[in-house]
Phi, psi and omega in degrees: 000319181300317183297320181293317178298313183295325178292321181291322182245036185298334179294336179284345184259012177287167180292156185295336183300329182292341187249007180295127181238160180288159184297326181295335178290338181254013178294141179087355177268140178228154177296147181300332182292341182271347176292147180264169180301127181093350179284152180237145176209163178254129181289127182249331184205139174235123181258155178141180180205159175065222184295329179297313179296319178299319180298316180298317180295318180294329180283342175117003180279080186244148178304133179098348182271150181269134181234139179236136177280115184278302179203157179242146177296158180305322179266008175090356184211121009270179179234141179268133180237138175264124180212130178053039174081010176228164180244126181237149177252137176226147173280163180300323177301320181285320180293337183287343181269359178248124182254135184232161173253114184297146176249130178269124181253128180276129179273138181265000000 
């Protein structure tokens, strides 16, 4: 199974030099850990490597998906995120590797 996955997503396992982008391409992106409770964002970039990256992809943290901060633990870690109809918990260290573009929602 690992070989099939690696073959399918081999572009994700290249060296980081292949993915260096200019700073202007990442303007407006913030780490998922900086969103507050009730905020919504679109995933623009997921950093990581190996099993950690595979785990995030399998949980649904894929570029282009909408994620909402559902609730935060009393001490701030972990936080529940709603994505693709399910609620997932991530620690701050893990959420710092996911970059989102915040969406402003008008309240009625």
